[in-house]
C-alpha positions, 0 to 999 in steps of 0.5 A: 500500500502506497503511503508516500504521496506528497501533498504540497501545502502552499500556504505554509512553509513546509510539505508533508505527506497525506496517508493514502486511505480508502475513500468512503462516501458519507451522504453527499460527502467523501472522506479519505483518498486525499479528499479535504479533511472534514470537520464534524461536531455533535449535537447536544440538544435533548433528543426529544426537542426536534426544534432545538436540534434543527436550530443547532444543526443549522448553526453548525452548518453556517459555522462551516461544519461538514458532518453532524453526529446525533446521539440516538439513545432510544427508539423514540429518538429515531424521528430526529434523523428524518427531521434533520435530513429535511432541514440541513445538507450535512451528512447525518451520523447516528451515534448508537451504544449498547443496541445493535437493533437500534443501530439497524433502525437508524440505518433504516431511518436514513442515517448517512453513517452509523457510529458504534462502539464495539466495546458496548454493543455486545457479542460478535453476532450483534456487530454482524447484525449491524454490518449485514444491514448496512452492507445491504443499504451501502451505509458506512460504519465508524468503528469508534474505539475508546480507551474507556470501553475496552473489553476485559480480555484486551485489558488483561492481555495488555496489562491495562489501557495502552496504545497497543491495547486500543489499536489491537482491539480496533484491528480485531474488530476490523477483522469481524467486518472484513470477514463479512466482506464489509470495508465501508468503514471509518476508524477512530481510536480515542483516549483522553490521554494525549500520548496514548491517543496519538500513539494509537492513531500512529499504530493503526494508520500503519496497519490498515488503509481505512479513513481515520476520524481523529480526535482526543476525547474528553479534553475538558473545558476552555483554552486548555481543552482546545490546546490539548486537542490542537496538539493531538489532532495537529501533530497527527495531521502534520504526519498526514494522519486524519481524514475527518476531525472532531474537537471534543469540548465541554462547550457549545458545538459551535466552539468545536467547529471553530477550533477544528477549522482553525487547526486545519487553517493553521496547517494550510488544509483549509482556506480562508483568512489567516491572521498573523499578529505580533505578541507586542513589546515595549516598542508597541504604541498601538493597541495590537491586541484590540486591532487583531481581535477586531480584524479577526471578526471583520475578516471571519467570513472572507473566503480568500486564502490570504495572510493578514498581518497585524503588527505593533512596530512600524520599523520592524513590523513589515519586515517580520511579516513580509510573507503576509499578503497584506498587513497594518502597523502604526506609530505616533498616530500614523498607520501603515498599510503594507503588502508583502512587507512593502509599505503602500499607504499611510493613514490615520491609525483610527482608519487602519481597519477600514483601509485594511478591508478596502485593500483586502477587497482588492486582492483576487 
């Protein structure tokens, strides 16, 4: 199997290879086989509140989410699948635990993908029941392995939770699917331990060519959780590992999507405006922090693949940000607009953002 394909990333200063994974179609979207890395999130509104779920799904779609997952905890929640499919264009993934029969009903109800955790579905015969039905309907299945639900047989064999235990359990489950000639699968091997999680993905990436859903589970709250996710997901993507990602946060799903898109953008795997701003120092005479925050908001929905620099020193700023397509800086009440490190215009500092937007609009 060839994993040596080189994908040129032109928006950053390095190249890296993408793992050559099998292509899997999820509704109207494909992942794997060098398709763009897809961002997904999961609805957290009560399953009985259809309107709340639809509203949240629409917000996620507007935020740039590519795939939506919804928990189906019981049979009466099945109506959510059809309700969502009539209101949004994103593929719908049904998340099912403990019940093979419920997973089958989700497939029957029109889910674009089924996510199961084999650690709590039960015997092999129960997994085979799901595989058989999804095979008939050509619906993909995500094999979601979590460190917290490994069977005792695996824990005893490997002496507890480890990357080897997680990856081995994934491989054993894959064999069950392949025995039934079912290869329409996506794999995830998550752990809340960053090191274990990353190592698990590295191992499984070398053992099979199925697309990988990458994420660090149960990361917690706030900036620490985003940092933890960025380290785990980002380090794997830098090695070409990952076909779809989810940033798992104890927060609004919108925050998950924003974090996921930012990770991809920083790696040059997703387009849009990328902001460069200096950390400030004693030479700074303009409010870089305020300008950078306002610029991020103003440029958020612009889809041009450009770098915008917000610098605090009119002497060194343009030079340090010469790779930016457009930038601003200032001192002594005078603002400077520069392109590729070359000053092109002087303006009043209070007009910097307005002038920046005008210049961005001229970039093709």
